[in-house]
N, CA, C and O of each residue as an XYZ file, in Angstrom:
408
protein
N     112.041    109.530    101.783
C     111.256    108.323    101.845
C     109.817    108.676    102.140
O     109.513    109.601    102.892
N     108.939    107.901    101.516
C     107.493    108.231    101.617
C     106.720    106.960    101.844
O     107.135    105.896    101.386
N     105.560    107.046    102.568
C     104.740    105.814    102.815
C     103.912    105.497    101.609
O     102.956    106.204    101.290
N     104.290    104.394    100.912
C     103.595    103.996     99.686
C     103.208    102.515     99.754
O     103.804    101.729    100.491
N     102.182    102.158     98.955
C     101.754    100.796     98.903
C     101.462    100.422     97.439
O     101.207    101.280     96.595
N     101.510     99.076     97.168
C     101.063     98.540     95.908
C     100.318     97.251     96.144
O     100.418     96.653     97.215
N      99.562     96.816     95.135
C      98.909     95.470     95.147
C      99.600     94.681     94.071
O      99.677     95.130     92.927
N     100.114     93.494     94.414
C     100.914     92.708     93.476
C     100.381     91.276     93.387
O      99.817     90.738     94.340
N     100.580     90.682     92.212
C     100.271     89.250     92.011
C     101.641     88.536     91.962
O     102.590     88.988     91.322
N     101.682     87.438     92.650
C     102.927     86.612     92.619
C     102.851     85.615     91.464
O     101.761     85.250     91.021
N     104.018     85.175     90.979
C     104.035     84.305     89.775
C     103.157     83.041     89.887
O     102.520     82.640     88.913
N     103.130     82.447     91.025
C     102.357     81.172     91.226
C     100.864     81.373     91.385
O     100.095     80.411     91.377
N     100.456     82.618     91.529
C      99.022     82.922     91.768
C      98.685     84.320     91.198
O      98.557     85.281     91.958
N      98.541     84.431     89.864
C      98.368     85.765     89.253
C      97.045     86.467     89.601
O      96.940     87.678     89.408
N      96.077     85.774     90.085
C      94.799     86.451     90.422
C      94.676     86.794     91.891
O      93.672     87.360     92.325
N      95.715     86.444     92.668
C      95.691     86.732     94.113
C      96.587     87.996     94.356
O      97.801     87.947     94.158
N      95.985     89.064     94.766
C      96.764     90.245     95.019
C      97.191     90.383     96.459
O      96.392     90.189     97.376
N      98.458     90.720     96.661
C      98.986     90.927     98.018
C      99.245     92.428     98.239
O      99.647     93.138     97.317
N      99.018     92.880     99.429
C      99.247     94.262     99.820
C     100.680     94.386    100.285
O     101.086     93.710    101.231
N     101.443     95.227     99.644
C     102.822     95.474     99.976
C     103.008     96.984    100.274
O     102.596     97.837     99.488
N     103.626     97.281    101.409
C     103.766     98.670    101.765
C     105.104     98.945    102.423
O     105.748     98.020    102.916
N     105.532    100.192    102.441
C     106.788    100.524    103.056
C     107.125    101.975    102.780
O     106.433    102.677    102.043
N     108.226    102.402    103.406
C     108.778    103.725    103.195
C     109.805    103.692    102.055
O     110.900    103.157    102.228
N     109.467    104.245    100.918
C     110.312    104.177     99.739
C     110.233    105.539     99.021
O     109.423    106.405     99.353
N     111.137    105.680     98.000
C     111.118    106.895     97.195
C     110.083    106.781     96.089
O     109.352    107.733     95.815
N     110.021    105.609     95.448
C     109.142    105.343     94.296
C     108.410    104.019     94.528
O     108.917    103.095     95.165
N     107.201    103.976     93.985
C     106.432    102.718     94.145
C     107.152    101.495     93.574
O     106.996    100.387     94.087
N     107.929    101.691     92.530
C     108.635    100.581     91.938
C     109.650    100.013     92.893
O     110.074     98.873     92.705
N     110.062    100.738     93.903
C     111.031    100.235     94.943
C     110.421     99.105     95.731
O     111.159     98.318     96.324
N     109.066     98.981     95.767
C     108.388     97.951     96.499
C     108.276     96.633     95.733
O     107.969     95.595     96.318
N     108.521     96.679     94.450
C     108.391     95.541     93.571
C     109.643     94.667     93.655
O     110.751     95.161     93.446
N     109.479     93.357     93.961
C     110.579     92.469     94.032
C     110.191     91.173     93.380
O     109.721     90.263     94.064
N     110.369     91.052     92.084
C     110.157     89.824     91.361
C     108.699     89.454     91.131
O     108.426     88.304     90.789
N     107.768     90.349     91.297
C     106.379     90.044     91.126
C     105.967     90.141     89.635
O     106.568     90.884     88.859
N     104.959     89.395     89.275
C     104.511     89.347     87.918
C     103.771     90.618     87.479
O     104.069     91.164     86.417
N     102.815     91.092     88.278
C     101.970     92.192     87.886
C     101.660     93.046     89.079
O     101.421     92.546     90.178
N     101.665     94.374     88.849
C     101.238     95.287     89.904
C      99.894     95.815     89.513
O      99.678     96.265     88.388
N      98.972     95.751     90.482
C      97.556     96.184     90.260
C      97.342     97.534     90.919
O      96.372     97.707     91.656
N      98.232     98.505     90.671
C      98.075     99.860     91.184
C      98.620    100.041     92.541
O      99.161     99.115     93.145
N      98.480    101.245     93.031
C      99.022    101.555     94.354
C      98.653    102.962     94.768
O      97.757    103.580     94.194
N      99.341    103.453     95.754
C      99.075    104.828     96.221
C      99.883    105.070     97.486
O     100.941    104.475     97.691
N      99.376    105.933     98.310
C     100.063    106.318     99.530
C      99.253    105.815    100.735
O      98.086    105.458    100.576
N      99.848    105.780    101.931
C      99.125    105.314    103.075
C      99.440    106.162    104.304
O     100.483    106.806    104.413
N      98.469    106.122    105.228
C      98.700    106.722    106.582
C      98.308    105.641    107.578
O      97.136    105.273    107.660
N      99.252    105.140    108.320
C      99.023    104.059    109.313
C      98.908    104.702    110.685
O      99.845    105.341    111.164
N      97.734    104.525    111.325
C      97.533    105.065    112.657
C      97.423    103.872    113.649
O      96.390    103.210    113.745
N      98.507    103.639    114.359
C      98.565    102.498    115.268
C      97.602    102.625    116.469
O      97.030    101.644    116.945
N      97.452    103.881    116.932
C      96.533    104.126    118.074
C      95.104    103.798    117.735
O      94.401    103.145    118.508
N      94.669    104.260    116.556
C      93.315    104.018    116.125
C      93.129    102.735    115.352
O      92.012    102.376    114.979
N      94.266    102.021    115.106
C      94.250    100.766    114.350
C      93.547    100.974    112.973
O      92.650    100.219    112.597
N      93.984    102.010    112.255
C      93.457    102.283    110.929
C      94.596    102.412    109.944
O      95.698    102.849    110.277
N      94.292    102.018    108.717
C      95.242    102.217    107.615
C      94.430    102.924    106.506
O      93.552    102.338    105.873
N      94.753    104.149    106.317
C      94.040    104.953    105.279
C      94.938    104.970    104.027
O      96.088    105.408    104.029
N      94.318    104.462    102.978
C      95.007    104.401    101.659
C      94.430    105.482    100.768
O      93.221    105.712    100.768
N      95.277    106.138    100.019
C      94.788    107.244     99.218
C      95.666    107.455     97.978
O      96.805    106.994     97.905
N      95.093    108.166     97.015
C      95.809    108.504     95.818
C      95.969    107.382     94.822
O      95.236    106.394     94.804
N      96.980    107.599     93.989
C      97.252    106.694     92.884
C      98.780    106.668     92.700
O      99.453    107.670     92.944
N      99.296    105.574     92.289
C     100.705    105.424     91.974
C     101.065    106.082     90.644
O     100.416    105.850     89.624
N     102.103    106.900     90.677
C     102.564    107.437     89.405
C     103.185    106.379     88.510
O     103.213    106.557     87.292
N     103.680    105.288     89.070
C     104.286    104.250     88.340
C     103.223    103.235     87.848
O     103.373    102.691     86.754
N     102.140    102.967     88.643
C     101.252    101.855     88.299
C      99.755    102.245     88.273
O      98.928    101.374     88.000
N      99.385    103.450     88.529
C      98.006    103.872     88.491
C      97.227    103.596     89.789
O      97.784    103.217     90.819
N      95.941    103.802     89.677
C      95.049    103.641     90.886
C      95.007    102.164     91.307
O      95.144    101.271     90.471
N      94.814    101.915     92.631
C      94.738    100.562     93.121
C      93.457     99.846     92.667
O      92.368    100.419     92.704
N      93.602     98.620     92.250
C      92.459     97.764     91.876
C      92.186     96.824     93.041
O      92.765     95.742     93.136
N      91.297     97.254     93.919
C      91.057     96.517     95.151
C      90.370     95.163     94.933
O      90.266     94.367     95.867
N      89.909     94.901     93.727
C      89.349     93.545     93.502
C      90.486     92.531     93.531
O      90.218     91.331     93.586
N      91.749     92.964     93.495
C      92.887     92.010     93.582
C      93.408     91.958     95.020
O      94.410     91.286     95.264
N      92.788     92.620     95.962
C      93.250     92.634     97.343
C      92.765     91.318     98.098
O      91.645     91.269     98.606
N      93.610     90.312     98.145
C      93.248     89.071     98.762
C      94.186     88.717     99.958
O      93.842     87.877    100.790
N      95.328     89.348    100.024
C      96.278     89.014    101.080
C      96.844     90.274    101.724
O      97.224     91.218    101.030
N      96.898     90.281    103.061
C      97.467     91.415    103.752
C      98.434     90.861    104.831
O      98.157     89.821    105.428
N      99.536     91.538    105.072
C     100.462     91.055    106.137
C      99.746     90.981    107.477
O      98.940     91.843    107.829
N     100.070     89.911    108.217
C      99.383     89.623    109.508
C      99.599     90.695    110.577
O      98.804     90.814    111.509
N     100.674     91.473    110.440
C     100.929     92.569    111.449
C      99.843     93.646    111.350
O      99.761     94.505    112.227
N      99.006     93.622    110.300
C      97.964     94.620    110.138
C      96.574     94.020    110.519
O      95.557     94.702    110.391
N      96.537     92.789    110.971
C      95.242     92.188    111.342
C      94.656     92.979    112.509
O      95.355     93.344    113.454
N      93.390     93.222    112.415
C      92.693     94.095    113.390
C      92.591     95.573    113.054
O      91.899     96.344    113.718
N      93.320     95.946    111.979
C      93.250     97.304    111.450
C      92.041     97.412    110.543
O      91.684     96.443    109.872
N      91.415     98.555    110.511
C      90.390     98.841    109.522
C      91.065     99.611    108.400
O      91.862    100.513    108.657
N      90.755     99.262    107.161
C      91.344     99.870    105.995
C      90.295    100.779    105.342
O      89.125    100.422    105.203
N      90.759    101.953    104.954
C      89.914    102.934    104.267
C      90.596    103.407    102.979
O      91.824    103.400    102.894
N      89.839    103.801    102.014
C      90.446    104.326    100.774
C      89.713    105.605    100.392
O      88.489    105.698    100.488
N      90.500    106.589     99.956
C      89.969    107.837     99.411
C      90.883    108.231     98.262
O      92.099    108.115     98.415
N      90.373    108.691     97.112
C      91.257    109.094     95.998
C      92.114    110.293     96.320
O      93.179    110.477     95.732
N      91.653    111.120     97.257
C      92.391    112.356     97.586
C      92.561    112.472     99.061
O      91.603    112.336     99.821
N      93.768    112.721     99.474
C      94.094    112.830    100.902
C      93.263    113.975    101.499
O      93.132    115.049    100.912
N      92.710    113.703    102.683
C      91.930    114.692    103.429
C      90.461    114.504    103.298
O      89.698    115.006    104.123
N      90.024    113.778    102.260
C      88.568    113.474    102.142
C      88.247    112.184    102.958
O      89.094    111.305    103.118
N      87.011    112.113    103.456
C      86.680    110.909    104.200
C      86.806    109.648    103.291
O      86.456    109.660    102.111
N      87.310    108.602    103.897
C      87.521    107.368    103.042
C      86.379    106.437    103.247
O      85.631    106.528    104.220
N      86.252    105.498    102.269
C      85.331    104.398    102.369
C      85.990    103.200    102.936
O      87.089    102.853    102.503
N      85.351    102.505    103.937
C      85.960    101.373    104.500
C      85.989    100.210    103.489
O      84.996     99.953    102.807
N      87.133     99.511    103.398
C      87.246     98.366    102.505
C      86.752     97.122    103.185
O      86.958     96.954    104.387
N      86.121     96.265    102.468
C      85.575     94.984    103.011
C      86.725     93.951    103.007
O      87.193     93.534    101.948
N      87.157     93.558    104.189
C      88.272     92.665    104.307
C      87.801     91.228    104.760
O      88.590     90.416    105.244
N      86.551     90.990    104.581
C      85.971     89.682    105.040
C      86.718     88.473    104.506
O      87.040     87.548    105.251
N      86.994     88.490    103.201
C      87.641     87.308    102.577
C      89.174     87.417    102.433
O      89.793     86.671    101.674
N      89.749     88.335    103.157
C      91.204     88.527    103.037
C      91.960     87.454    103.831
O      91.545     87.069    104.924
N      93.064     86.985    103.268
C      93.935     86.057    103.942
C      95.035     86.910    104.655
O      95.634     87.790    104.037
N      95.277     86.646    105.902
C      96.299     87.357    106.640
C      97.595     86.524    106.642
O      97.656     85.448    107.236
N      98.596     87.034    105.981
C      99.835     86.226    105.734
C     100.973     86.721    106.627
O     102.079     86.183    106.572
């Protein structure tokens, strides 16, 4: 099992992307009835530092399209999100100003 994430659009709101993450073997294991996947990758969640570092690209769905990142689970509220295409490189902080915490 590996820490992976995807960005998905739900049927009733195809332009609103939700952040879905979990410990799975393949990115497609995170998909449950969603209309469209807008990429994905891997993550490293640091609870002590309250950071979520996203990196890489999904072999199933390609690189994440953060323009679709509109909703994040509320258990991650207060975390800073960073993205880097390659693990180990410094990440850029994502702007979560307009994100809905669900």
